[in-house]
C-alpha atoms as a printed R data frame, in Angstrom:
    type eleno elety resid chain resno      x       y      z
1   ATOM     1    CA   MET     A     1 16.033  85.831 41.041
2   ATOM     2    CA   THR     A     2 13.812  83.210 39.495
3   ATOM     3    CA   ASP     A     3 12.257  83.746 36.086
4   ATOM     4    CA   ASN     A     4  9.507  81.157 35.968
5   ATOM     5    CA   GLY     A     5  7.067  81.158 33.071
6   ATOM     6    CA   ARG     A     6  3.914  79.348 32.123
7   ATOM     7    CA   THR     A     7  3.457  76.264 29.981
8   ATOM     8    CA   LEU     A     8  2.992  77.473 26.452
9   ATOM     9    CA   GLY     A     9  0.563  76.323 23.847
10  ATOM    10    CA   PRO     A    10  1.254  75.786 20.154
11  ATOM    11    CA   ILE     A    11  1.948  78.458 17.591
12  ATOM    12    CA   ALA     A    12  0.175  78.189 14.280
13  ATOM    13    CA   SER     A    13  2.423  79.180 11.409
14  ATOM    14    CA   GLN     A    14  2.733  78.495  7.716
15  ATOM    15    CA   ALA     A    15  4.731  75.438  8.727
16  ATOM    16    CA   GLY     A    16  1.660  74.041 10.480
17  ATOM    17    CA   GLU     A    17  0.833  73.413 14.148
18  ATOM    18    CA   ARG     A    18  3.916  72.905 16.288
19  ATOM    19    CA   SER     A    19  4.565  73.212 20.011
20  ATOM    20    CA   ILE     A    20  6.616  76.340 20.475
21  ATOM    21    CA   LEU     A    21  9.109  74.682 22.808
22  ATOM    22    CA   SER     A    22  9.009  71.123 21.509
23  ATOM    23    CA   SER     A    23 11.548  71.083 18.688
24  ATOM    24    CA   PRO     A    24 15.181  70.422 19.695
25  ATOM    25    CA   ARG     A    25 16.402  71.348 16.212
26  ATOM    26    CA   ALA     A    26 16.069  74.324 13.920
27  ATOM    27    CA   ILE     A    27 12.636  74.360 12.271
28  ATOM    28    CA   VAL     A    28 13.208  77.184  9.798
29  ATOM    29    CA   SER     A    29 14.103  75.680  6.440
30  ATOM    30    CA   ASP     A    30 16.344  77.350  3.874
31  ATOM    31    CA   ARG     A    31 13.271  78.078  1.784
32  ATOM    32    CA   HIS     A    32 11.365  79.668  4.656
33  ATOM    33    CA   ARG     A    33 14.225  81.766  5.985
34  ATOM    34    CA   LYS     A    34 14.491  83.457  2.576
35  ATOM    35    CA   ASP     A    35 10.787  84.328  2.664
36  ATOM    36    CA   PRO     A    36 10.266  87.648  4.537
37  ATOM    37    CA   GLN     A    37  6.508  87.132  4.744
38  ATOM    38    CA   TYR     A    38  6.966  83.776  6.459
39  ATOM    39    CA   MET     A    39  9.592  85.134  8.853
40  ATOM    40    CA   ARG     A    40  7.485  88.177  9.736
41  ATOM    41    CA   SER     A    41  4.493  85.950 10.428
42  ATOM    42    CA   LEU     A    42  6.625  83.688 12.584
43  ATOM    43    CA   ALA     A    43  7.872  86.659 14.623
44  ATOM    44    CA   GLU     A    44  4.407  88.136 15.083
45  ATOM    45    CA   SER     A    45  2.958  84.817 16.230
46  ATOM    46    CA   ALA     A    46  5.821  84.211 18.631
47  ATOM    47    CA   ALA     A    47  5.495  87.717 20.094
48  ATOM    48    CA   LYS     A    48  1.891  87.005 21.080
49  ATOM    49    CA   GLU     A    49  2.529  83.493 22.354
50  ATOM    50    CA   LEU     A    50  5.655  84.355 24.340
51  ATOM    51    CA   GLU     A    51  4.596  87.661 25.891
52  ATOM    52    CA   ASP     A    52  4.111  86.020 29.299
53  ATOM    53    CA   ALA     A    53  6.977  83.535 28.953
54  ATOM    54    CA   SER     A    54 10.195  83.626 30.961
55  ATOM    55    CA   ALA     A    55 13.430  84.890 29.437
56  ATOM    56    CA   GLN     A    56 14.769  81.317 29.342
57  ATOM    57    CA   GLU     A    57 11.677  80.073 27.499
58  ATOM    58    CA   ILE     A    58 11.947  82.851 24.937
59  ATOM    59    CA   ILE     A    59 15.624  82.054 24.368
60  ATOM    60    CA   ARG     A    60 14.896  78.328 24.120
61  ATOM    61    CA   TRP     A    61 12.229  78.953 21.483
62  ATOM    62    CA   ALA     A    62 14.621  81.179 19.544
63  ATOM    63    CA   THR     A    63 17.580  78.801 19.613
64  ATOM    64    CA   ASP     A    64 15.410  75.767 18.835
65  ATOM    65    CA   THR     A    65 13.843  77.634 15.930
66  ATOM    66    CA   PHE     A    66 16.962  79.117 14.350
67  ATOM    67    CA   GLY     A    67 19.695  76.708 15.436
68  ATOM    68    CA   ASP     A    68 23.167  77.989 14.594
69  ATOM    69    CA   ARG     A    69 21.759  80.913 12.610
70  ATOM    70    CA   ILE     A    70 21.065  83.021 15.692
71  ATOM    71    CA   CYS     A    71 23.420  85.113 17.810
72  ATOM    72    CA   ILE     A    72 23.498  87.436 20.801
73  ATOM    73    CA   THR     A    73 24.627  91.036 20.460
74  ATOM    74    CA   SER     A    74 26.282  92.500 23.545
75  ATOM    75    CA   SER     A    75 27.724  95.889 24.488
76  ATOM    76    CA   MET     A    76 29.471  94.250 27.477
77  ATOM    77    CA   THR     A    77 27.796  96.489 30.041
78  ATOM    78    CA   ASP     A    78 26.999  93.255 31.813
79  ATOM    79    CA   ALA     A    79 26.721  89.563 30.955
80  ATOM    80    CA   VAL     A    80 23.094  88.998 31.991
81  ATOM    81    CA   LEU     A    81 21.890  88.058 28.505
82  ATOM    82    CA   ILE     A    82 25.019  85.996 27.902
83  ATOM    83    CA   HIS     A    83 24.531  84.120 31.178
84  ATOM    84    CA   LEU     A    84 20.899  83.389 30.295
85  ATOM    85    CA   ALA     A    85 21.497  82.344 26.694
86  ATOM    86    CA   SER     A    86 24.634  80.268 27.267
87  ATOM    87    CA   SER     A    87 22.824  78.279 29.954
88  ATOM    88    CA   VAL     A    88 20.154  77.401 27.389
89  ATOM    89    CA   ARG     A    89 22.494  76.923 24.399
90  ATOM    90    CA   PRO     A    90 26.184  76.562 25.276
91  ATOM    91    CA   GLY     A    91 28.462  77.732 22.494
92  ATOM    92    CA   ILE     A    92 26.066  80.371 21.166
93  ATOM    93    CA   ASP     A    93 27.696  83.147 19.129
94  ATOM    94    CA   VAL     A    94 28.094  86.466 20.950
95  ATOM    95    CA   VAL     A    95 28.657  89.379 18.572
96  ATOM    96    CA   PHE     A    96 30.659  92.293 19.979
97  ATOM    97    CA   LEU     A    97 31.043  95.471 17.918
98  ATOM    98    CA   ASP     A    98 34.653  96.521 18.438
99  ATOM    99    CA   THR     A    99 34.301 100.158 17.375
100 ATOM   100    CA   GLY     A   100 37.857 101.183 18.190
101 ATOM   101    CA   TYR     A   101 36.531 103.689 20.712
102 ATOM   102    CA   HIS     A   102 35.665 101.424 23.641
103 ATOM   103    CA   PHE     A   103 36.757 101.982 27.219
104 ATOM   104    CA   PRO     A   104 39.573  99.624 28.288
105 ATOM   105    CA   GLU     A   105 37.159  98.266 30.920
106 ATOM   106    CA   THR     A   106 34.713  97.259 28.197
107 ATOM   107    CA   VAL     A   107 37.389  95.395 26.266
108 ATOM   108    CA   GLY     A   108 38.439  93.734 29.523
109 ATOM   109    CA   THR     A   109 34.847  92.684 30.203
110 ATOM   110    CA   ARG     A   110 34.629  91.206 26.711
111 ATOM   111    CA   ASP     A   111 37.777  89.145 27.353
112 ATOM   112    CA   ALA     A   112 36.511  88.014 30.757
113 ATOM   113    CA   VAL     A   113 33.167  86.975 29.271
114 ATOM   114    CA   GLU     A   114 34.930  84.866 26.651
115 ATOM   115    CA   ALA     A   115 36.992  83.172 29.351
116 ATOM   116    CA   VAL     A   116 34.160  82.539 31.817
117 ATOM   117    CA   TYR     A   117 31.071  81.628 29.797
118 ATOM   118    CA   PRO     A   118 30.537  78.814 27.274
119 ATOM   119    CA   ILE     A   119 30.095  81.087 24.261
120 ATOM   120    CA   THR     A   120 31.726  81.720 20.897
121 ATOM   121    CA   LEU     A   121 32.893  85.334 20.761
122 ATOM   122    CA   VAL     A   122 32.538  87.031 17.366
123 ATOM   123    CA   ASN     A   123 34.548  90.266 17.431
124 ATOM   124    CA   VAL     A   124 33.299  92.537 14.632
125 ATOM   125    CA   THR     A   125 35.291  95.542 13.437
126 ATOM   126    CA   PRO     A   126 34.361  98.414 11.092
127 ATOM   127    CA   SER     A   127 35.638  98.511  7.525
128 ATOM   128    CA   ARG     A   128 37.872 101.475  8.443
129 ATOM   129    CA   THR     A   129 40.236 101.762 11.393
130 ATOM   130    CA   VAL     A   130 39.910 104.906 13.508
131 ATOM   131    CA   ALA     A   131 43.024 106.314 11.805
132 ATOM   132    CA   GLU     A   132 41.612 105.575  8.338
133 ATOM   133    CA   GLN     A   133 38.292 107.181  9.235
134 ATOM   134    CA   ASP     A   134 40.072 110.269 10.576
135 ATOM   135    CA   ALA     A   135 42.158 110.555  7.397
136 ATOM   136    CA   GLU     A   136 39.129 110.197  5.126
137 ATOM   137    CA   LEU     A   137 36.438 112.079  7.046
138 ATOM   138    CA   GLY     A   138 38.394 114.227  9.466
139 ATOM   139    CA   PRO     A   139 39.175 113.727 13.151
140 ATOM   140    CA   ARG     A   140 36.533 113.434 15.872
141 ATOM   141    CA   LEU     A   141 33.682 112.520 13.561
142 ATOM   142    CA   TYR     A   142 31.815 111.368 16.677
143 ATOM   143    CA   GLY     A   143 31.564 115.009 17.801
144 ATOM   144    CA   ARG     A   144 30.722 116.544 14.418
145 ATOM   145    CA   ASN     A   145 28.342 113.912 13.078
146 ATOM   146    CA   PRO     A   146 27.584 111.246 15.692
147 ATOM   147    CA   ASP     A   147 24.907 109.612 13.532
148 ATOM   148    CA   LEU     A   148 27.396 108.977 10.731
149 ATOM   149    CA   CYS     A   149 30.038 107.775 13.165
150 ATOM   150    CA   CYS     A   150 27.597 105.311 14.750
151 ATOM   151    CA   TYR     A   151 26.552 104.116 11.312
152 ATOM   152    CA   LEU     A   152 30.119 103.484 10.162
153 ATOM   153    CA   ARG     A   153 31.377 101.906 13.387
154 ATOM   154    CA   LYS     A   154 28.268 100.073 14.639
155 ATOM   155    CA   VAL     A   155 25.332  99.830 12.277
156 ATOM   156    CA   GLU     A   156 27.109  98.890  9.035
157 ATOM   157    CA   PRO     A   157 29.424  96.298 10.657
158 ATOM   158    CA   LEU     A   158 26.460  94.700 12.433
159 ATOM   159    CA   GLU     A   159 24.357  94.580  9.277
160 ATOM   160    CA   ARG     A   160 27.231  93.079  7.299
161 ATOM   161    CA   THR     A   161 27.785  90.399  9.927
162 ATOM   162    CA   MET     A   162 24.098  89.595 10.303
163 ATOM   163    CA   ARG     A   163 23.402  89.487  6.586
164 ATOM   164    CA   ASN     A   164 26.138  86.945  5.958
165 ATOM   165    CA   ASN     A   165 25.654  84.652  8.955
166 ATOM   166    CA   TYR     A   166 22.336  84.830 10.797
167 ATOM   167    CA   ASP     A   167 18.553  84.797 10.464
168 ATOM   168    CA   ALA     A   168 17.822  86.087 13.971
169 ATOM   169    CA   TRP     A   169 19.517  87.921 16.811
170 ATOM   170    CA   ILE     A   170 18.979  88.181 20.555
171 ATOM   171    CA   SER     A   171 19.299  91.608 22.141
172 ATOM   172    CA   GLY     A   172 19.236  92.903 25.709
173 ATOM   173    CA   LEU     A   173 16.774  95.687 24.877
174 ATOM   174    CA   ARG     A   174 14.362  96.535 27.731
175 ATOM   175    CA   ARG     A   175 11.112  98.500 27.708
176 ATOM   176    CA   ASP     A   176 12.053 100.610 30.718
177 ATOM   177    CA   GLU     A   177 15.199 102.043 29.086
178 ATOM   178    CA   THR     A   178 13.702 104.726 26.807
179 ATOM   179    CA   LEU     A   179 10.326 105.925 25.562
180 ATOM   180    CA   ALA     A   180 11.191 104.562 22.113
181 ATOM   181    CA   ARG     A   181 11.561 101.063 23.580
182 ATOM   182    CA   ARG     A   182  8.450 101.108 25.766
183 ATOM   183    CA   ASN     A   183  6.380  98.910 23.441
184 ATOM   184    CA   ALA     A   184  9.148  96.582 22.274
185 ATOM   185    CA   PRO     A   185  7.785  93.045 21.742
186 ATOM   186    CA   VAL     A   186  9.653  90.024 23.064
187 ATOM   187    CA   VAL     A   187  9.959  88.815 19.456
188 ATOM   188    CA   ASP     A   188 10.024  91.325 16.632
189 ATOM   189    CA   TRP     A   189 10.478  91.507 12.877
190 ATOM   190    CA   ASP     A   190 13.425  93.732 11.948
191 ATOM   191    CA   SER     A   191 12.185  94.908  8.571
192 ATOM   192    CA   ARG     A   192 15.353  96.824  7.724
193 ATOM   193    CA   ARG     A   193 17.623  93.831  8.211
194 ATOM   194    CA   ARG     A   194 14.906  91.307  7.254
195 ATOM   195    CA   MET     A   195 15.628  89.302 10.387
196 ATOM   196    CA   VAL     A   196 13.831  88.147 13.515
197 ATOM   197    CA   LYS     A   197 14.881  90.088 16.605
198 ATOM   198    CA   VAL     A   198 14.411  88.475 20.010
199 ATOM   199    CA   ASN     A   199 14.205  90.586 23.185
200 ATOM   200    CA   PRO     A   200 13.964  88.039 26.029
201 ATOM   201    CA   ILE     A   201 14.408  90.549 28.868
202 ATOM   202    CA   ALA     A   202 12.212  93.269 27.331
203 ATOM   203    CA   LYS     A   203  9.834  93.086 30.311
204 ATOM   204    CA   TRP     A   204 12.559  93.244 32.971
205 ATOM   205    CA   THR     A   205 13.163  96.373 35.014
206 ATOM   206    CA   ALA     A   206 16.569  97.691 36.028
207 ATOM   207    CA   ALA     A   207 15.873  96.373 39.529
208 ATOM   208    CA   GLN     A   208 15.241  92.879 38.159
209 ATOM   209    CA   VAL     A   209 18.500  93.020 36.216
210 ATOM   210    CA   ASP     A   210 20.376  93.994 39.394
211 ATOM   211    CA   GLU     A   211 18.650  91.201 41.319
212 ATOM   212    CA   TYR     A   212 19.631  88.636 38.692
213 ATOM   213    CA   ILE     A   213 23.244  89.846 38.683
214 ATOM   214    CA   ALA     A   214 23.461  89.521 42.461
215 ATOM   215    CA   ALA     A   215 21.753  86.135 42.605
216 ATOM   216    CA   GLU     A   216 23.762  84.547 39.786
217 ATOM   217    CA   GLY     A   217 27.119  86.298 40.242
218 ATOM   218    CA   VAL     A   218 27.007  87.646 36.694
219 ATOM   219    CA   LEU     A   219 30.012  89.526 35.315
220 ATOM   220    CA   VAL     A   220 29.521  93.298 35.162
221 ATOM   221    CA   ASN     A   221 31.612  95.984 33.490
222 ATOM   222    CA   PRO     A   222 33.350  97.819 36.393
223 ATOM   223    CA   LEU     A   223 32.329 101.154 34.873
224 ATOM   224    CA   VAL     A   224 28.736 100.429 35.962
225 ATOM   225    CA   TYR     A   225 29.870 100.930 39.555
226 ATOM   226    CA   ASP     A   226 31.698 104.132 38.637
227 ATOM   227    CA   GLY     A   227 28.682 106.097 37.430
228 ATOM   228    CA   TYR     A   228 28.195 104.616 33.951
229 ATOM   229    CA   PRO     A   229 24.918 102.636 33.973
230 ATOM   230    CA   SER     A   230 24.758 102.645 30.151
231 ATOM   231    CA   ILE     A   231 28.045 102.182 28.345
232 ATOM   232    CA   GLY     A   232 28.941 102.890 24.753
233 ATOM   233    CA   CYS     A   233 32.053 104.350 23.196
234 ATOM   234    CA   ARG     A   234 34.273 106.324 25.570
235 ATOM   235    CA   THR     A   235 34.028 109.347 23.251
236 ATOM   236    CA   CYS     A   236 30.255 109.553 23.618
237 ATOM   237    CA   THR     A   237 29.576 108.238 27.131
238 ATOM   238    CA   ALA     A   238 29.635 110.353 30.278
239 ATOM   239    CA   ARG     A   239 29.038 109.644 33.954
240 ATOM   240    CA   VAL     A   240 25.439 109.922 35.095
241 ATOM   241    CA   GLU     A   241 24.361 111.695 38.262
242 ATOM   242    CA   PRO     A   242 22.636 109.484 40.865
243 ATOM   243    CA   GLY     A   243 18.923 109.263 40.138
244 ATOM   244    CA   ALA     A   244 19.216 110.570 36.582
245 ATOM   245    CA   ASP     A   245 18.057 108.722 33.471
246 ATOM   246    CA   PRO     A   246 20.561 105.855 33.103
247 ATOM   247    CA   ARG     A   247 20.980 106.652 29.392
248 ATOM   248    CA   SER     A   248 21.413 110.389 29.888
249 ATOM   249    CA   GLY     A   249 25.182 109.976 29.670
250 ATOM   250    CA   ARG     A   250 24.965 108.713 26.095
251 ATOM   251    CA   TRP     A   251 25.630 111.460 23.492
252 ATOM   252    CA   ALA     A   252 24.886 114.027 26.207
253 ATOM   253    CA   GLY     A   253 23.854 117.428 24.860
254 ATOM   254    CA   THR     A   254 23.305 116.230 21.285
255 ATOM   255    CA   GLY     A   255 19.648 115.179 21.439
256 ATOM   256    CA   LYS     A   256 20.697 111.752 20.166
257 ATOM   257    CA   THR     A   257 19.301 108.784 22.133
258 ATOM   258    CA   GLU     A   258 19.969 105.732 19.931
259 ATOM   259    CA   CYS     A   259 22.982 104.572 17.954
260 ATOM   260    CA   GLY     A   260 20.801 103.076 15.237
261 ATOM   261    CA   LEU     A   261 21.122  99.385 16.096
262 ATOM   262    CA   HIS     A   262 17.614  99.228 17.524
263 ATOM   263    CA   ALA     A   263 15.981 101.842 15.312
């Protein structure tokens, strides 16, 4: 699958007129990256300018703008985003949230991704081991209070890692995944984390993802072919019937649809 975009014009920001794809180095200064108003304005301008851009162009803008202070987050369902981003910026950091509850296949996909693609894997763990969490809060917290479990094992570790190391992050969020994501911009301001969030494949459909995987030979978690189109922790992910909502196997029966990372 090809992902061709148009030639983009300049973005006007507080830093002045600058071609959005012209700078080979990070353009966000230390002073500007500590200014939420500047960063929000930058994200809003980029969202408008890049709406019709290709995924590669969006990633190139992001990596040129933020340099080493940007990362990818990946659940290791597949390596589409990793394949795209590492082709634009080899060596880019890929943050994986090692919750302690992953399927063995997911951990295996993580290890394969590190071996195959030119990336720097950042394996992030919660502040408590599963055993420590069970001792402090009781066993099977994921069943009794899934929101708290997700916060402790995903949200807090991600926020800690982001706060200390990055100004922006690239996610694989897509508009066709849930109603809550339907209007997701390709570049967003994450007001809670005070970071720029980049969604380069927000406009892609599931069919386009599958086409890209087939065309480029992208690594895929084997669970995808075993009835798990959306993969989280093994404790909270079930097989999905053919034709059902791909995310219906996540926290099935709880009414929960998001872990909190994209809220």
